N, C-alpha and C positions, 0 to 999 in steps of 0.2 A: 192579340189582335182586340180591338174594341168594338162594341156596338151591339145593340139589340133593337127590337121593336118595342121595348118596355119604355113606359113614359120616363121622362126626366123633368123634374121639377125646377123652376128657376132658383138659382142659388145651389144646386146641386153638382156644380162643375167640377167638384174635386172627387166625386165618387165614381168608381168604375162601375159599369154595368157588366152583369153575368155573360160570360162568353158563350156561343151558341154551338160550339163545336170543340174538339180536343184541339189543342196547339203543341208546337214543338219548341224546345229551346233553340237559341241562335246556333249553338255549337251543333246540335243534331241536323239542322237544316244545311248548314255549311258542309257537313260531313256526308250528305247524301252522294251516292255515286253517279252524279251528273257527268263529271270528266268522262267516265267510263261508257257513256251512251251517247253523247254528243259526237258530232263529225268534227274533224280538225276545222274546218270552214262552216262555221254556224253563227245563229244569232240567238238571243236571250231577250225575252220580253218578261219581265218580273214586276208583279204588282206589289205595291207597298202603300203604307198609309204616311201620314205626317210624322208620327211618333218613330217610325222605323226606317226613315230616310237614309240615315248613315248606314245602318245594317244591311239595308239593300245592296249597297255598294261592296260591302265585305262579302255577301253572299255571292254575288256575281264574282268577284275576283276568286273567291274559294273554288268556283265551280270551273274557272279556267277562262272568265271572259273579261274583256276590257269595257268598262263602262263608258257610254258615248252620250245619250240624250235622255233626259227625263221628260216623259210625255205626262199631260195633265188631264183628267177627267174632272171637269167642273159640274158637279151634279147640282139638279135642282134642290134648294133646302127643302127639307120636310119638318115642320115644327122648330123647336128651338134648336135641335141637333146636338152633336157631341161637341166637346171641347171646353175649354177654360174661358179665358179672356176673349178668344175668338171661336166663334162655332165654326166646325170644320164642315166643309162642302166639296172636298177634293180627294181624289185617290191618285195615285201616281203609277206609271209604267215606265220601268227603267229599260231602256234599250241598251244592250250590249253586244259586242262582237268577239268572236274568236276567229282568228285567221282572216281570209280576204274575202269573205261573202259579200256580194254587191246587190244592192237593191235595184229593182227593174226601173224605178222613178224616184222622183223626190216628192215629199208631201209638203204642201204649204203649212207652216205652223207646227206647233207641238202641244196645242190644247184644244179640246172640243167640249162644248157646254151641251150635255146630253142628260135626258131625264134619269132619275133615280130608279134603279130596278129592285127587285126584291132582295132581302139582306144578302150581301156579299156577291150578288149576281153582277157581272161585268157585261157592259153593251158588246152586241155581236159585232159591231162596228171595228172593233179591235182585232178580233180574230180574222174578220174579212180583210182588213187591211194587211195584216201579216201575210196572208196568202197572196194578195194583190201585189205586194212588194217583193216577195221573196219565191213565189211560184209555188207548184204543187209539189213540194218536196216533203219527205218523212218529217212529221213533227209530233210534239208530245206536249200534252197539258198536265203539269204535275198539281196535285191537290184538286183535281177536277171535281167537280160536284155533279155533272152529267156526262153522257157521251155527246161527242160533236162529229160528225161525219167528215172522214178525211184526217182525223187526229187520233193518235193513240192517247190513252188517258190511264192516269195513275192518281188513287186517292182513296180515302177512307169512307167516302160516299158514294162511290160509283164502282161498277164492277169493272176493273182495270183490265185493259188489253195488253197491258205489260206489266211486268213483275220486276221491282227493283230489289237488289240483294241488300236487305236492310234489316237487322235486328230491331232497331228502334221503332220502326213503323209497324213491325208485325206482332207486337204486344197489344 
């Protein structure tokens, strides 16, 4: 995962910035026991960035979901931004299904222009939309960075309300 608040000079487009948090390999993410904790009829909203679009589909399928729609958060640019030929100002939220869970309504469009938040923080609009569409059902945020009322959380930056049986994350 890319990015930091460190400055980037014009012409530095090929250099990666230091990561601000530990990351996992694709195989480790795909092997997480999500199939074991999800309901037969459930939905997945999986955040990703441009460099990992293809892998997000692989993760969804490995977890037993069928990818459906890619939602787009168009962020207000800040400075020169990340990227090479094109500076990047979007993040993506893959919507995928397992079983026959139905939404309570349709949402017009699949992209939102919203202000950039602090590093890696996602707009509350997306969590609120999930609850609005699918109701007050059990839900979990994996790799959470903070507690959210009504959500179970799991991550290395938050006191989790759920523990996943994973050796790779316990190290």
